[in-house]
VOBA-1610 file (N, C-alpha, C; in pm, whole numbers, padded with zeros to 5 digits, always signed):
BEGIN
Met+00801+03878-09588Met+00949+03829-09607Met+01047+03975-09617Asp+01138+03942-09517Asp+01242+04055-09473Asp+01293+04114-09583Asp+01311+04241-09583Asp+01427+04319-09676Asp+01557+04282-09680Leu+01659+04311-09698Leu+01789+04318-09698Leu+01834+04386-09560Asp+01806+04530-09496Asp+01889+04527-09417Asp+01794+04505-09292Thr+01681+04416-09254Thr+01592+04360-09185Thr+01674+04218-09156Gln+01731+04151-09276Gln+01793+04021-09273Gln+01930+04051-09213Val+02030+04132-09239Val+02104+04164-09167Val+02082+04179-09043Leu+02047+04285-08984Leu+02015+04320-08843Leu+01954+04191-08788Arg+01846+04090-08804Arg+01837+03991-08760Arg+01934+03876-08765Thr+02003+03820-08817Thr+02101+03770-08864Thr+02218+03777-08757Ala+02263+03940-08762Ala+02359+04003-08637Ala+02343+03963-08520Cys+02186+03964-08505Cys+02150+03998-08340Cys+02143+03800-08300Ala+02120+03764-08415Ala+02106+03597-08386Ala+02251+03537-08338Trp+02331+03567-08424Trp+02450+03514-08444Trp+02525+03553-08298Gln+02504+03674-08260Gln+02577+03764-08108Gln+02459+03664-08006Ala+02356+03645-08008Ala+02309+03552-07914Ala+02374+03409-07934Ala+02415+03348-08019Ala+02459+03215-08016Ala+02599+03241-07957Gly+02645+03357-07931Gly+02802+03365-07843Gly+02914+03393-07982Glu+02869+03411-08112Glu+02959+03456-08211Glu+03026+03563-08199Ala+03134+03578-08262Ala+03199+03722-08268Ala+03147+03791-08395Val+03102+03900-08349Val+03009+03968-08517Val+03037+04115-08541Leu+03052+04125-08658Leu+03064+04266-08723Leu+03009+04330-08807Leu+02958+04457-08727Leu+02866+04513-08854Leu+02918+04611-08912Val+02875+04580-09065Val+02965+04684-09166Val+02866+04813-09230Thr+02898+04924-09205Thr+02832+05023-09309Thr+02861+05098-09415Val+02820+05103-09543Val+02859+05180-09625Val+02804+05316-09566Ala+02985+05405-09559Ala+02928+05555-09491Ala+02936+05660-09613Arg+03055+05605-09699Arg+03042+05757-09817Arg+03082+05674-09917Thr+03068+05700-10001Thr+03105+05665-10160Thr+03155+05786-10253Trp+03215+05756-10324Trp+03291+05863-10424Trp+03298+05811-10571Gly+03245+05892-10674Gly+03239+05823-10797Gly+03113+05667-10826Ser+03158+05572-10870Ser+03040+05485-10897Ser+03082+05367-10802Ser+02973+05326-10765Ser+03001+05237-10644Ser+02934+05138-10642Pro+02915+05030-10632Pro+02799+04922-10637Pro+02710+04881-10551Arg+02707+04954-10422Arg+02591+04945-10315Arg+02588+05085-10225Pro+02497+05179-10239Pro+02450+05291-10182Pro+02540+05328-10023Pro+02538+05416-10002Pro+02567+05460-09856Pro+02425+05448-09759Gly+02487+05389-09666Gly+02381+05355-09560Gly+02365+05142-09583Ala+02415+05110-09693Ala+02400+04949-09711Ala+02489+04904-09603Leu+02438+04766-09535Leu+02466+04697-09444Leu+02544+04570-09485Met+02609+04527-09346Met+02647+04378-09373Met+02696+04322-09278Ala+02658+04211-09237Ala+02722+04123-09084Ala+02797+04066-09128Leu+02917+04049-09071Leu+03021+03949-09095Leu+03027+03865-08904Asp+03054+03711-08923Asp+03100+03660-08825Asp+03223+03594-08806Gly+03246+03563-08691Gly+03448+03514-08668Gly+03435+03393-08777Arg+03343+03306-08842Arg+03393+03238-08915Arg+03373+03235-09068Gly+03358+03374-09093Gly+03364+03393-09234Gly+03207+03423-09282Arg+03139+03396-09219Arg+02977+03414-09318Arg+02906+03513-09307Thr+02858+03587-09385Thr+02807+03695-09418Thr+02653+03693-09463Val+02636+03833-09429Val+02466+03840-09468Val+02477+04004-09512Gly+02438+04017-09639Gly+02425+04130-09675Gly+02545+04173-09741Ser+02554+04277-09797Ser+02672+04330-09893Ser+02718+04476-09887Val+02858+04516-09927Val+02892+04625-09948Val+02968+04681-10109Ser+02963+04575-10154Ser+03014+04578-10280Ser+02990+04488-10378Gly+03041+04487-10497Gly+03022+04338-10598Gly+03092+04196-10496Gly+03139+04236-10430Gly+03163+04079-10390Gly+03310+04049-10350Cys+03438+04174-10423Cys+03578+04163-10397Cys+03615+04229-10260Ile+03549+04332-10226Ile+03554+04369-10084Ile+03496+04290-09973Glu+03411+04241-10007Glu+03346+04136-09887Glu+03482+04030-09873Asp+03483+03959-09994Asp+03631+03879-10019Asp+03726+03881-09920Asp+03764+04010-09903Asp+03889+04066-09860Asp+03856+04067-09723Leu+03733+04115-09698Leu+03712+04118-09560Leu+03669+03971-09463Val+03635+03895-09557Val+03627+03776-09483Val+03776+03720-09487Arg+03843+03701-09588Arg+03954+03638-09549Arg+04056+03709-09446Arg+04050+03816-09405Arg+04097+03868-09327Arg+04080+03821-09187Val+03942+03798-09155Val+03854+03778-09070Val+03902+03602-09050Arg+03912+03518-09149Arg+03971+03394-09109Arg+04076+03363-09091Glu+04189+03439-09143Glu+04311+03447-09115Glu+04341+03498-08970Gln+04302+03601-08905Gln+04359+03638-08786Gln+04212+03701-08706Gly+04080+03647-08749Gly+03982+03689-08625Gly+03929+03830-08676Thr+03790+03852-08618Thr+03731+03971-08622Thr+03816+04062-08547Thr+03968+04067-08461Thr+04025+04175-08417Thr+04085+04228-08540Ala+04109+04158-08625Ala+04222+04205-08744Ala+04123+04330-08812Leu+04010+04347-08823Leu+03915+04432-08860Leu+03925+04576-08736Cys+03879+04507-08618Cys+03869+04655-08499Cys+03960+04599-08423Thr+04102+04645-08418Thr+04196+04615-08377Thr+04181+04625-08172His+04133+04735-08176His+04102+04784-08026His+03971+04753-07977Gly+03881+04676-08054Gly+03736+04669-08017Gly+03682+04779-08038Thr+03686+04855-08060Thr+03619+05009-08120Thr+03596+04996-08282Pro+03531+05086-08327Pro+03507+05078-08448Pro+03614+05137-08538Glu+03650+05066-08649Glu+03721+05121-08736Glu+03678+05203-08877Val+03744+05260-08927Val+03694+05330-09066Val+03775+05247-09181Leu+03723+05175-09271Leu+03845+05104-09393Leu+03777+05221-09516Arg+03932+05239-09595Arg+03864+05294-09723Arg+03968+05193-09857Tyr+03831+05171-09954Tyr+03863+05089-10062Tyr+03881+05206-10195Gly+03968+05151-10280Gly+03927+05222-10414Gly+04022+05359-10397Ile+04148+05386-10325Ile+04206+05494-10315Ile+04257+05521-10466Ser+04313+05398-10488Ser+04451+05422-10623Ser+04368+05322-10735Ala+04372+05382-10869Ala+04338+05270-10969Ala+04349+05177-10961Asp+04472+05079-10900Asp+04522+04967-10902Asp+04426+04911-10791Glu+04400+04959-10705Glu+04289+04913-10564Glu+04168+04896-10588Ala+04103+05001-10708Ala+03981+05007-10751Ala+03997+04873-10817His+04084+04874-10907His+04080+04727-10984His+04080+04596-10911Arg+04147+04609-10821Arg+04170+04482-10729Arg+04037+04462-10700Phe+03973+04561-10671Phe+03832+04533-10536Phe+03698+04524-10619Gly+03738+04547-10786Gly+03626+04493-10863Gly+03553+04653-10835Leu+03622+04782-10814Leu+03511+04912-10806Leu+03495+04963-10949Pro+03400+05039-10979Pro+03427+05097-11123Pro+03528+05172-11115Cys+03536+05212-11226Cys+03651+05336-11252Cys+03641+05448-11175Gly+03734+05504-11104Gly+03683+05638-11032Gly+03644+05606-10899Gly+03596+05471-10865Gly+03518+05431-10740Gly+03592+05418-10596Thr+03551+05511-10518Thr+03605+05513-10390Thr+03470+05469-10270Ile+03533+05354-10180Ile+03416+05341-10070Ile+03493+05350-09918Glu+03386+05406-09832Glu+03462+05415-09729Glu+03331+05356-09642Leu+03405+05205-09545Leu+03325+05175-09485Leu+03367+05191-09312Val+03272+05169-09217Val+03274+05174-09078Val+03258+05029-09050Leu+03322+04947-08969Leu+03327+04836-08907Leu+03315+04849-08729Glu+03225+04781-08681Glu+03210+04787-08541Glu+03177+04650-08507Ala+03240+04656-08388Ala+03198+04490-08318Ala+03084+04491-08211Val+02989+04392-08254Val+02874+04425-08227Val+02853+04347-08064Ala+02841+04452-08000Ala+02780+04399-07848Ala+02668+04434-07803Ala+02634+04406-07648Ala+02516+04494-07589Ala+02477+04647-07600His+02623+04727-07654His+02608+04846-07652His+02573+04904-07802Ser+02576+04809-07878Ser+02566+04828-08005Ser+02377+04863-08049Arg+02291+04796-07946Arg+02166+04849-07965Arg+02107+04770-08059Leu+02169+04648-08118Leu+02038+04632-08266Leu+01929+04532-08258Pro+01919+04489-08140Pro+01766+04422-08110Pro+01679+04530-08096Glu+01719+04647-08003Glu+01628+04745-08016Glu+01606+04835-08162Leu+01658+04835-08240Leu+01687+04874-08386Leu+01594+04810-08481Leu+01602+04666-08465Leu+01502+04591-08525Leu+01397+04567-08470Gln+01374+04609-08357Gln+01212+04610-08297Gln+01132+04749-08374Ala+01241+04871-08363Ala+01194+04999-08403Ala+01151+04961-08558Arg+01244+04876-08633Arg+01208+04889-08771Arg+01063+04788-08796Glu+01044+04694-08701Glu+00958+04590-08755Glu+00837+04663-08691Ala+00849+04813-08602Ala+00693+04866-08566Ala+00700+05004-08690Arg+00777+04982-08760Arg+00749+05088-08867Arg+00791+05246-08803Arg+00881+05229-08736Arg+00930+05350-08682Arg+01081+05400-08740Ala+01073+05514-08801Ala+01255+05553-08824Ala+01302+05594-08734Thr+01435+05579-08739Thr+01508+05544-08616Thr+01648+05640-08644Glu+01710+05693-08552Glu+01858+05767-08618Glu+01914+05709-08525Arg+02067+05655-08527Arg+02139+05563-08491Arg+02247+05668-08521Arg+02340+05673-08366Arg+02452+05741-08400Arg+02543+05670-08275Leu+02657+05605-08349Leu+02803+05552-08304Leu+02895+05611-08289Asp+02932+05620-08148Asp+03059+05666-08113Asp+03191+05620-08186Leu+03255+05678-08238Leu+03396+05588-08291Leu+03484+05576-08199Ala+03476+05654-08092Ala+03563+05629-07984Ala+03563+05539-07907Thr+03429+05507-07893Thr+03408+05397-07754Thr+03312+05290-07871Gly+03246+05285-07920Gly+03134+05182-07961Gly+03018+05201-07914Ala+02978+05289-07841Ala+02838+05318-07765Ala+02759+05382-07880Val+02599+05345-07860Val+02515+05380-07998Val+02406+05430-07883Thr+02389+05562-07943Thr+02220+05607-07904Thr+02110+05608-08033Leu+02028+05578-07958Leu+01895+05575-08055Leu+01794+05658-08038Arg+01720+05719-08154Arg+01647+05796-08112Arg+01525+05812-08252Glu+01391+05834-08198Glu+01291+05829-08326Glu+01308+05926-08384Ser+01291+05940-08511Ser+01328+06048-08596Ser+01252+06048-08746Gly+01178+06159-08780Gly+01116+06163-08927Gly+01237+06197-08999His+01346+06234-08970His+01445+06254-09096His+01482+06111-09148Asp+01528+06134-09289Asp+01604+06010-09368Asp+01690+06073-09451Gly+01784+06002-09477Gly+01862+06042-09546Gly+02004+05967-09551Leu+02127+06019-09624Leu+02259+05961-09648Leu+02317+05960-09518Pro+02410+05866-09477Pro+02491+05878-09334Pro+02547+05981-09352Gln+02611+06010-09206Gln+02712+06145-09210Gln+02832+06074-09122Leu+02916+06110-09177Leu+03029+06076-09087Leu+03131+06161-09097Asp+03213+06197-08956Asp+03289+06264-08929Asp+03402+06250-08840Asp+03489+06334-08773Asp+03607+06216-08691Asp+03535+06183-08580His+03443+06189-08519His+03367+06112-08399His+03269+06040-08419Thr+03209+06058-08512Thr+03031+06000-08527Thr+03022+05956-08656Leu+02962+05868-08639Leu+02892+05784-08798Leu+02733+05826-08724Thr+02651+05859-08823Thr+02510+05904-08774Thr+02423+05826-08944Thr+02309+05712-08866Thr+02268+05709-08999Thr+02126+05696-08951Trp+02036+05714-09054Trp+01902+05657-09047Trp+01836+05537-09102Leu+01776+05473-09054Leu+01698+05338-09072Leu+01526+05319-09068Gly+01517+05391-09185Gly+01336+05398-09194Gly+01251+05246-09212Pro+01145+05243-09188Pro+01067+05096-09245Pro+01117+05041-09334Gln+01086+04911-09332Gln+01075+04825-09503Gln+00955+04881-09565Ala+01007+04891-09675Ala+00897+04922-09799Ala+00776+04843-09796Arg+00665+04897-09825Arg+00564+04823-09813Arg+00466+04854-09961Leu+00387+04737-09967Leu+00319+04792-10127Leu+00185+04694-10033Leu+00041+04804-10047Leu-00072+04741-10051Leu-00106+04725-10208Leu-00165+04606-10227Leu-00248+04572-10358Leu-00370+04533-10332Ile-00505+04615-10416Ile-00648+04618-10402Ile-00652+04565-10500Gly-00729+04431-10502Gly-00756+04339-10571Gly-00709+04217-10609Val-00779+04104-10580Val-00688+03975-10638Val-00728+03970-10784Gly-00562+03908-10873Gly-00611+03863-11006Gly-00453+03818-11032Asp-00422+03815-11163Asp-00312+03771-11216Asp-00186+03892-11195Ile-00254+04008-11220Ile-00145+04125-11232Ile-00100+04152-11052Ala-00161+04110-10990Ala-00130+04161-10857Ala-00068+04035-10795Ala-00055+03927-10848Ala-00005+03788-10816Ala+00143+03847-10872Phe+00167+03858-10975Phe+00305+03896-11046Phe+00363+03998-10946Met+00293+04103-10934Met+00319+04196-10881Met+00381+04195-10718Ala+00310+04088-10672Ala+00352+04039-10517Ala+00447+03974-10525Arg+00502+03901-10630Arg+00603+03805-10612Arg+00716+03892-10686Met+00689+04019-10747Met+00821+04099-10757Met+00859+04183-10663Ala+00752+04220-10576Ala+00793+04340-10473Ala+00834+04264-10361Gln+00796+04112-10349Gln+00885+04045-10243Gln+00995+04031-10292Gly+01060+04003-10390Gly+01183+03978-10457Gly+01266+04118-10437Leu+01198+04237-10443Leu+01241+04381-10435Leu+01256+04404-10271Gly+01226+04336-10170Gly+01229+04365-10030Gly+01103+04425-09986Phe+00989+04425-10072Phe+00901+04504-09992Phe+00816+04405-09915Asp+00711+04462-09782Asp+00635+04417-09710Asp+00503+04396-09806Val+00455+04263-09825Val+00316+04275-09952Val+00212+04267-09851Ile+00104+04353-09884Ile-00035+04292-09839Ile-00128+04323-09950Val-00208+04238-09947Val-00323+04211-10072Val-00432+04231-09950Cys-00542+04258-10057Cys-00666+04306-10001Cys-00791+04284-10084Asp-00878+04197-10085Asp-01018+04210-10156Asp-01120+04141-10075Pro-01212+04237-10060Pro-01347+04207-09980Pro-01432+04053-10042Arg-01397+04062-10213Arg-01493+03957-10279Arg-01447+03846-10251Pro-01546+03753-10183Pro-01525+03598-10158Pro-01461+03526-10256Glu-01565+03522-10398Glu-01504+03461-10511Glu-01355+03476-10583Ser-01343+03589-10541Ser-01211+03693-10603Ser-01114+03613-10538Arg-01127+03601-10366Arg-00999+03549-10290Arg-01009+03398-10323Ala-01126+03333-10330Ala-01071+03187-10402Ala-01001+03141-10493Ser-00977+03275-10572Ser-00883+03212-10709Ser-00735+03244-10675Trp-00688+03303-10536Trp-00590+03355-10527Trp-00502+03216-10544Thr-00360+03255-10597Thr-00310+03138-10586Thr-00126+03126-10530Leu-00112+03243-10440Leu+00002+03259-10346Leu-00050+03224-10236Gly-00036+03113-10186Gly-00078+03016-10033Gly-00011+03105-09941His+00136+03126-09989His+00224+03232-09856His+00152+03333-09815Leu+00103+03432-09911Leu+00047+03518-09900Leu-00121+03550-09874Pro-00113+03558-09735Pro-00310+03594-09747Pro-00366+03735-09773Val-00506+03679-09818Val-00569+03793-09884Val-00652+03842-09768Ser-00652+03978-09709Ser-00739+04030-09614Ser-00881+04046-09697Pro-00970+04017-09590Pro-01123+04041-09668Pro-01143+04155-09642Glu-01075+04271-09566Glu-01140+04382-09513Glu-01163+04504-09626Met-01266+04588-09601Met-01282+04686-09721Met-01164+04750-09732Pro-01116+04813-09859Pro-00982+04878-09859Pro-00963+04998-09778Asp-01114+05061-09756Asp-01076+05202-09663Asp-01064+05139-09535Asp-01112+05051-09481Asp-01126+04995-09345Asp-00955+04959-09323Leu-00900+04888-09416Leu-00763+04869-09422Leu-00667+04945-09421Ile-00688+05069-09482Ile-00611+05169-09532Ile-00626+05228-09374Ala-00725+05282-09325Ala-00738+05352-09192Ala-00653+05293-09101Arg-00663+05141-09098Arg-00581+05095-09012Arg-00471+05059-09010Leu-00406+05076-09161Leu-00241+05047-09135Leu-00170+05199-09153Arg-00283+05321-09169Arg-00196+05458-09138Arg-00095+05474-09223Pro-00095+05432-09386Pro+00027+05428-09490Pro+00111+05542-09419Asp+00244+05501-09423Asp+00349+05630-09436Asp+00424+05643-09594Ala+00534+05744-09580Ala+00620+05791-09674Ala+00660+05654-09723Arg+00654+05524-09670Arg+00729+05409-09715Arg+00650+05293-09792Thr+00488+05373-09798Thr+00416+05246-09869Thr+00357+05309-09997Ala+00325+05212-10051Ala+00269+05220-10184Ala+00158+05156-10195Ile+00041+05203-10254Ile-00045+05157-10284Ile-00138+05169-10428Val-00183+05049-10467Val-00219+05053-10604Val-00368+04934-10641Ala-00425+05021-10715Ala-00562+04958-10699Ala-00610+04867-10826Leu-00646+04743-10829Leu-00630+04679-10908Leu-00742+04568-10956Ser-00887+04637-10879Ser-00972+04524-10900Ser-01079+04555-10986His-01048+04676-11071His-01126+04689-11188His-01288+04752-11180Asp-01305+04725-11008Asp-01460+04744-10965Asp-01469+04880-10903Pro-01492+04978-10923Pro-01499+05107-10903Pro-01553+05134-10740Lys-01640+05076-10697Lys-01673+05034-10560Lys-01579+05012-10461Ile-01471+04938-10530Ile-01369+04863-10410Ile-01244+04944-10448Asp-01212+04989-10598Asp-01080+05097-10618Asp-01116+05239-10565Asp-01243+05300-10580Asp-01251+05423-10525Asp-01233+05440-10385Leu-01290+05323-10321Leu-01267+05366-10152Leu-01145+05339-10118Ala-01053+05279-10192Ala-00888+05270-10190Ala-00832+05398-10189Leu-00885+05425-10331Leu-00802+05568-10339Leu-00818+05693-10258Ile-00942+05694-10255Ile-00979+05853-10123Ile-00908+05835-10036Asp-00879+05733-09944Asp-00791+05761-09818Asp-00670+05737-09867Ala-00614+05668-09991Ala-00478+05641-09992Ala-00440+05835-10070Leu-00521+05873-10134Leu-00440+05981-10206Leu-00427+06105-10048Arg-00472+06055-09945Arg-00505+06156-09842Arg-00386+06119-09773Ser-00321+06025-09815Ser-00215+05960-09686Ser-00054+06013-09713Asp+00003+05986-09662Asp+00134+05991-09675Asp+00201+05877-09778Ala+00143+05823-09832Ala+00187+05715-09920Ala+00260+05777-10016Phe+00337+05708-10082Phe+00481+05788-10158Phe+00409+05720-10305Tyr+00347+05636-10299Tyr+00313+05607-10445Tyr+00184+05516-10452Val+00054+05620-10509Val-00044+05578-10573Val-00085+05541-10679Gly-00154+05417-10733Gly-00188+05425-10864Gly-00302+05329-10879Ala-00346+05330-11015Ala-00454+05254-11026Ala-00486+05180-11201Ile-00491+05087-11223Ile-00503+05019-11353Ile-00635+05065-11426Gly-00620+05035-11592Gly-00753+05076-11628Gly-00694+05149-11761Ser-00784+05178-11847Ser-00746+05257-11967Ser-00761+05398-11935Arg-00740+05475-12057Arg-00672+05597-12063Arg-00846+05686-12021Arg-00916+05616-12087Arg-01026+05678-12070Arg-01127+05652-11933Asn-01130+05541-11920Asn-01124+05501-11761Asn-01085+05557-11629Ala-00959+05602-11666Ala-00884+05656-11572Ala-00920+05808-11566Ala-00967+05888-11676Ala-00995+06014-11681Ala-01127+06000-11632Ala-01199+05906-11648Ala-01358+05893-11568Ala-01337+05886-11430Arg-01251+05829-11382Arg-01236+05797-11226Arg-01174+05934-11169Arg-01087+06031-11227Arg-01038+06131-11172Arg-01153+06174-11159Glu-01261+06248-11258Glu-01390+06333-11263Glu-01476+06273-11135Arg-01465+06153-11140Arg-01580+06126-11038Arg-01515+06129-10891Leu-01374+06103-10882Leu-01299+06120-10723Leu-01337+06309-10713Arg-01311+06361-10837Arg-01326+06494-10833Arg-01451+06576-10766Gln-01606+06515-10876Gln-01686+06586-10825Gln-01769+06520-10691His-01755+06351-10728His-01851+06314-10578His-01803+06281-10440Phe-01630+06277-10451Phe-01587+06266-10331Phe-01468+06399-10304Asp-01463+06516-10326Asp-01426+06611-10310Asp-01249+06630-10311Leu-01196+06564-10377Leu-01078+06525-10378Leu-01006+06681-10465Ser-00916+06724-10414Ser-00859+06871-10455Ser-00760+06794-10581Glu-00733+06924-10638Glu-00659+06874-10751Glu-00519+06827-10706Ala-00436+06921-10622Ala-00316+06834-10585Ala-00339+06728-10562Glu-00448+06652-10428Glu-00433+06536-10430Glu-00468+06446-10554Leu-00556+06472-10639Leu-00562+06391-10783Leu-00436+06375-10835Asp-00347+06489-10874Asp-00257+06471-10937Asp-00142+06376-10877Arg-00162+06328-10747Arg-00071+06235-10692Arg-00116+06091-10754Leu-00217+06050-10807Leu-00265+05954-10848Leu-00220+05915-10968His-00139+05810-10992His-00065+05742-11126His-00176+05658-11182Gly-00235+05712-11305Gly-00353+05634-11348Gly-00368+05694-11494Pro-00354+05582-11591Pro-00319+05456-11556Pro-00133+05401-11517Ala-00192+05346-11432Ala-00033+05348-11317Ala+00062+05262-11420Gly+00189+05289-11436Gly+00303+05226-11517Gly+00420+05322-11605Leu+00534+05270-11642Leu+00596+05331-11707Leu+00536+05249-11846Tyr+00543+05315-11970Tyr+00547+05261-12073Tyr+00622+05189-12133Ile+00622+05036-12148Ile+00680+04972-12200Ile+00649+04852-12329Gly+00515+04899-12355Gly+00441+04830-12465Gly+00357+04695-12392Ser+00364+04699-12257Ser+00326+04566-12216Ser+00170+04536-12259Lys+00167+04392-12273Lys+00059+04307-12294Lys-00021+04215-12208Thr+00084+04143-12157Thr+00042+04021-12051Thr+00022+04092-11909Pro-00031+04027-11837Pro-00038+04069-11687Pro+00108+04062-11599Ala+00204+03960-11688Ala+00333+04012-11622Ala+00388+04125-11657Glu+00384+04147-11790Glu+00457+04276-11852Glu+00368+04376-11780Ile+00220+04389-11781Ile+00176+04531-11719Ile+00200+04493-11524Ala+00249+04412-11467Ala+00306+04408-11337Ala+00427+04491-11313Leu+00554+04424-11425Leu+00654+04499-11429Leu+00649+04629-11431Ser+00554+04661-11541Ser+00559+04820-11597Ser+00511+04914-11478Ile+00450+04846-11372Ile+00380+04929-11275Ile+00515+04936-11154Met+00559+04811-11121Met+00656+04811-11019Met+00771+04864-11055Ala+00819+04877-11210Ala+00896+04960-11238Ala+00869+05121-11220Glu+00755+05130-11223Glu+00747+05347-11204Glu+00729+05331-11029Leu+00673+05248-10991Leu+00700+05242-10812Leu+00812+05258-10760Val+00915+05171-10806Val+01063+05181-10779Val+01131+05288-10781Ala+01077+05341-10907Ala+01147+05481-10969Ala+01086+05588-10850Ala+00997+05589-10830Ala+00943+05666-10709Ala+01023+05692-10576Lys+00971+05528-10551Lys+01073+05495-10433Lys+01226+05534-10428Asn+01295+05532-10504Asn+01399+05562-10527Asn+01408+05750-10546Gly+01362+05804-10564Gly+01337+05954-10580Gly+01326+06031-10718Val+01318+05931-10832Val+01330+05956-10949Val+01194+06062-10998Ala+01253+06167-11025Ala+01155+06300-11071Ala+01016+06247-11150Arg+00890+06290-11130Arg+00768+06193-11216Arg+00787+06270-11341Gln+00859+06389-11365Gln+00875+06425-11509Gln+00978+06389-11568Gln+01007+06266-11486Gln+01174+06187-11603Gln+01100+06067-11615Arg+01009+06037-11594Arg+00929+05890-11623Arg+00839+05914-11754Val+00866+05809-11810Val+00746+05798-11934Val+00626+05740-11861Ala+00510+05781-11854Ala+00427+05726-11807Ala+00351+05600-11925Val+00249+05532-11840Val+00168+05468-11953Val+00074+05547-12045Glu+00017+05658-11985Glu-00061+05726-12069Glu-00005+05833-12178Ala+00119+05904-12135Ala+00215+05989-12205Ala+00265+05868-12350Gly+00306+05743-12311Gly+00359+05661-12394Gly+00277+05597-12491Lys+00132+05582-12457Lys+00041+05544-12542Lys+00003+05657-12627Ala-00036+05740-12581Ala-00011+05868-12680Ala+00081+05875-12788Gly+00180+05878-12764Gly+00294+05907-12817Gly+00266+05754-12946Ala+00257+05638-12882Ala+00263+05524-13014Ala+00122+05555-13088Thr+00027+05608-13050Thr-00058+05617-13138Thr-00060+05690-13215Arg+00038+05807-13189Arg+00060+05931-13292Arg+00132+05831-13391Ala+00226+05779-13372Ala+00348+05690-13422Ala+00277+05620-13554Arg+00155+05574-13470Arg+00081+05473-13600Arg+00008+05555-13699Gln-00044+05675-13622Gln-00092+05736-13757Gln-00009+05794-13838Val+00084+05835-13827Val+00208+05887-13900Val+00253+05758-14006Gly+00257+05667-13933Gly+00294+05517-14038Gly+00186+05516-14093Gln+00069+05511-14065Gln-00058+05474-14151Gln-00092+05583-14275Ala-00036+05722-14221Ala-00063+05816-14367Ala+00044+05812-14425Glu+00153+05787-14378Glu+00300+05766-14490Glu+00258+05714-14658Pro+00203+05588-14669Pro+00203+05507-14767Pro+00113+05597-14846Ala-00016+05658-14802Ala-00104+05729-14859Ala-00077+05868-14924Ala+00037+05936-14811Ala+00109+06070-14876Ala+00181+06033-15002Arg+00245+05935-14989Arg+00332+05886-15124Arg+00281+05823-15211Ala+00202+05790-15206Ala+00109+05766-15329Ala+00044+05860-15407Glu+00012+05971-15309Glu-00051+06115-15362Glu+00049+06191-15453Arg+00181+06202-15366Arg+00293+06261-15436Arg+00317+06181-15559Ala+00351+06058-15561Ala+00371+05979-15688Ala+00288+06023-15789Glu+00155+06072-15790Glu+00080+06117-15894Glu+00117+06205-15946Arg+00129+06319-15866Arg+00166+06463-15862Arg+00287+06475-15941Ala+00382+06367-15897Ala+00512+06412-15926Ala+00555+06390-16074Asp+00679+06468-16143Asp+00743+06450-16260Asp+00866+06304-16215Pro+00789+06219-16285Pro+00924+06119-16267Pro+01076+06135-16330Ala+01099+06257-16442Ala+01215+06271-16474Ala+01271+06387-16340Asp+01207+06432-16256Asp+01267+06511-16142Asp+01318+06440-16038Pro+01463+06415-16032Pro+01531+06360-15926Pro+01471+06420-15808Ala+01429+06548-15730Ala+01407+06599-15636Ala+01259+06556-15545Glu+01173+06562-15678Glu+01028+06475-15662Glu+01080+06319-15622Gln+01190+06243-15664Gln+01157+06126-15626Gln+01261+06104-15508Ala+01346+06205-15458Ala+01399+06185-15325Ala+01308+06265-15212Glu+01215+06287-15253Glu+01123+06385-15130Glu+01085+06286-15032Pro+01011+06184-15074Pro+00945+06079-14984Pro+01083+06002-14896Ala+01207+05975-14925Ala+01279+05946-14820Ala+01362+06029-14734Ala+01361+06164-14796Ala+01357+06263-14692Ala+01325+06279-14579Glu+01152+06241-14622Glu+01070+06301-14512Glu+01036+06150-14430Ala+01103+06060-14454Ala+01118+05931-14383Ala+01235+05963-14303Gly+01338+05996-14332Gly+01442+06051-14229Gly+01439+06113-14120Ala+01348+06221-14156Ala+01300+06292-14102Ala+01240+06259-13963Ala+01119+06187-14021Ala+01035+06098-13943Ala+01119+06016-13835Ala+01195+05945-13896Ala+01288+05851-13801Ala+01376+05946-13687Glu+01403+06043-13733Glu+01508+06092-13652Glu+01418+06159-13513Ala+01270+06196-13556Ala+01231+06200-13444Ala+01142+06096-13343Gly+01174+05980-13406Gly+01177+05870-13352Gly+01009+05801-13365His+00988+05842-13469His+00830+05767-13496His+00845+05654-13594Leu+00954+05665-13713Leu+00954+05552-13804Leu+01091+05484-13799Pro+01130+05371-13849Pro+01253+05320-13876Pro+01320+05392-14002Ala+01448+05429-13969Ala+01497+05500-14099Ala+01467+05421-14216Pro+01471+05496-14359Pro+01475+05406-14469Pro+01619+05364-14481Ala+01593+05238-14588Ala+01745+05175-14602Ala+01799+05211-14682
//
């Protein structure tokens, strides 16, 4: 399944090939809050059809209205790129549905042969990161392969954007969690690949539109050569399969490597990888195990959500120390349960020692419970 950027490029190319007038709209810069980030793309044809988005909908409505009333030349008057800014005033921001204080700057270009969209699409499909430089005076485009990625850069003469490969997720091991993760990931724009060398497991796979590779995971990883837009999650519960995947995954450029299992199994896995496969501490520190953010998940769907949440956070650059991982969350929940279990016994012991006539003794348990609530361990006393 294509992600949104690929859908925009593919549709724009198809419209152009069919002889339609097409505009490509890029979010160049934003100030304050904005519904879509810099680099977001939208294509708009002469009939007012759109794919992709640049806001919550109101700016798209304005662009469509202008095109339907006056044609695409209403937005690119001289056939050359135009820069539009929305949200300059509070009234305008409210009119176009921008959050309070939000301003968005768009670059619109008429799609033509010199736009080089088919080449850009081919590079994306080949998983090559590409720098695209748009000349604002002529509309001419230059493309070059680039390892750089980042926000668009706009000056008086040029818009420079970077388009990397589609995010990719490699799932090792078939099962309910893998099925839920695959559906979620595809909805989030990931290219999903599932691998399981076990025939009996592959026979139980229910997502017919998504085939399962029978390769050994280390062979598959060697063939795919994971890049910085790839995530790998081991789900088989079989060390002979998961370990093979993790060894190569942790030595790759993958932005996320995770494995499910209990905290005890995760600790045993790390020790096994350290002792028998010579992985360094730096490589082992890249492993998310148990994978996922702590949300108290119980069902396969909830576990899949937990893992996808952590994976997307990593993709979006959220620092690892800002996330509450499963291991830390479960440890905190265990401590909270221990506090909750110990509290009644402590209260009974204090009651036996207390003087019923002493108000301070009677107030002590409630005060301690309130302090525990402030620390996040217990509900506040009524």
